[in-house]
Every structure is written in C-alpha cells, then in structure tokens.
C-alpha positions as CSV (number, residue, x, y, z in Angstrom):
1,M,6.1,-81.3,-28.2
2,S,8.1,-80.0,-25.2
3,S,7.7,-81.3,-21.7
4,S,6.3,-78.0,-20.5
5,N,3.4,-78.3,-22.9
6,R,2.6,-81.9,-21.9
7,R,-0.7,-82.3,-20.2
8,P,-0.8,-84.1,-16.8
9,P,-2.0,-87.7,-16.9
10,T,-5.6,-88.5,-16.2
11,L,-6.2,-90.7,-13.2
12,L,-6.8,-93.8,-15.4
13,E,-3.6,-93.1,-17.4
14,Y,-1.6,-92.8,-14.1
15,L,-3.0,-96.0,-12.7
16,I,-2.2,-98.0,-15.8
17,E,1.3,-96.5,-16.1
18,H,2.0,-97.5,-12.4
19,D,1.0,-101.1,-12.7
20,F,-2.5,-100.9,-11.3
21,V,-4.5,-103.9,-12.6
22,P,-8.1,-103.3,-13.7
23,Q,-10.6,-105.6,-11.9
24,A,-14.3,-106.2,-12.6
25,E,-14.2,-104.7,-16.1
26,G,-12.4,-101.6,-15.0
27,T,-14.6,-100.8,-12.0
28,W,-11.6,-100.7,-9.7
29,F,-7.8,-101.0,-10.0
30,D,-5.5,-102.9,-7.7
31,H,-1.8,-102.4,-7.0
32,D,-0.1,-105.2,-5.0
33,T,2.3,-104.0,-2.4
34,D,4.5,-106.3,-0.3
35,D,2.0,-106.2,2.5
36,G,-1.4,-105.7,0.9
37,I,-3.3,-104.0,-1.9
38,I,-3.8,-100.4,-2.8
39,R,-7.2,-100.2,-4.5
40,V,-8.7,-97.3,-6.5
41,V,-12.5,-97.5,-7.2
42,H,-13.2,-95.0,-10.0
43,Q,-16.2,-94.5,-12.2
44,P,-16.4,-91.2,-14.1
45,G,-19.0,-88.9,-12.6
46,E,-19.0,-90.7,-9.3
47,E,-17.0,-90.6,-6.1
48,T,-13.5,-92.1,-6.3
49,Q,-12.3,-94.2,-3.4
50,L,-8.7,-94.9,-2.4
51,I,-8.6,-98.0,-0.2
52,S,-5.7,-99.8,1.5
53,L,-6.3,-103.5,2.1
54,S,-4.3,-106.0,4.2
55,P,-4.8,-109.7,4.5
56,A,-4.1,-109.5,8.2
57,V,-6.4,-106.6,9.1
58,G,-8.7,-106.1,6.1
59,C,-9.4,-102.5,5.3
60,R,-6.7,-100.2,6.8
61,Y,-8.2,-97.0,5.6
62,K,-10.4,-95.5,2.9
63,A,-10.3,-92.0,1.4
64,M,-13.3,-90.7,-0.6
65,F,-13.1,-88.0,-3.3
66,Y,-16.2,-86.2,-4.5
67,A,-17.0,-86.4,-8.2
68,G,-15.3,-83.5,-9.9
69,T,-12.2,-83.7,-7.7
70,P,-9.2,-82.9,-10.0
71,D,-7.3,-86.0,-11.1
72,A,-4.1,-84.4,-9.9
73,V,-5.4,-84.4,-6.3
74,I,-6.4,-88.0,-6.4
75,I,-3.1,-89.0,-8.0
76,A,-1.2,-87.2,-5.2
77,A,-3.1,-89.2,-2.7
78,V,-2.3,-92.5,-4.6
79,R,1.4,-91.6,-4.8
80,A,1.4,-90.9,-1.0
81,A,-0.3,-94.3,-0.3
82,L,2.3,-96.1,-2.4
83,R,5.2,-94.4,-0.6
84,L,4.0,-95.3,2.9
85,P,6.3,-97.8,4.5
86,P,4.5,-101.1,5.2
87,D,4.5,-100.6,9.0
88,A,2.9,-97.2,8.6
89,R,0.1,-98.7,6.6
90,T,-0.9,-101.0,9.5
91,Q,-0.6,-98.5,12.4
92,L,-3.1,-95.9,13.2
93,P,-1.5,-92.4,13.6
94,R,-1.2,-91.3,17.2
95,A,-2.2,-87.8,18.0
96,A,-0.1,-85.8,20.4
97,P,-2.0,-84.5,23.5
98,M,-3.5,-81.0,22.8
99,R,-2.9,-78.1,25.0
100,G,-5.6,-77.9,27.6
101,T,-6.4,-81.5,27.5
102,A,-6.4,-83.9,30.5
103,T,-3.6,-86.3,31.1
104,R,-3.5,-89.3,33.3
105,D,-1.4,-87.6,36.0
106,M,-3.1,-84.2,36.3
107,G,-6.2,-82.3,35.3
108,A,-6.5,-80.0,32.3
109,V,-3.2,-78.2,31.6
110,G,-3.3,-74.8,33.2
111,S,-6.3,-75.5,35.4
112,R,-6.3,-75.0,39.1
113,P,-6.8,-78.0,41.4
114,R,-10.2,-78.1,43.0
115,K,-10.5,-78.1,46.8
116,G,-11.0,-81.5,48.3
117,R,-9.8,-83.2,45.1
118,P,-6.8,-85.5,45.7
119,R,-3.7,-84.7,43.8
C-alpha cells in the first residue's frame, strides 16, 4: 500500500505511537514532559480534553473538543502542546493593547481630552 493511500491515525493510535501512557483503564493518557504532564482525556462519543499539568502550578490550561471533532484536529492540538517550550507552558500569553483602548498615560487612542481633565 502506498503512503498516499494510508489513512491518518486515529487519536488513540497517535497517542500510543507518541508514548502517551494509558491511565485509569484507558480513561486518559499522559505524556511526561521535562516540566509536567500533557494529559488527553478521551472517551468515544464524549468531549475530549487536552490538559497541561505542572507540579508547580497545577493546571496550566485545558482545551475541550466536542464529541465528533475530527481526530486530526485534536491531534494537531496535541502536537502543538508537545512542541511548546517549557517556559511558554507556564506563562500566560500577553495580549497587545488594541487600538482604541486606554493606556496608563492617556485616554483612549484617538479620543479628545475632556475639558477640566488633567493631562
């Protein structure tokens, strides 16, 4: 069979091929990273959860996938979680200020100062 005819792996096949260890009779699968655990909770027909755990901070994040989400989508999220550098797993992302939002030094961008308001 040629590689172009090969079907993509199921989520469970992917987890087993990438050293995820079944826990609690296959209720969830853990992959130990240098700084914590990537856990996938998967029961066919139910929501799938992708969880990043750390001994220092507990749950770093949790992603939920509805029942029926294609395995390829969940596998892509698992791959991304495994590729994150350890420091990115423990830091919350910082959003850049949006246009038109207030900053510490001035009012909303593009707004006019109000009379009687100190600058």
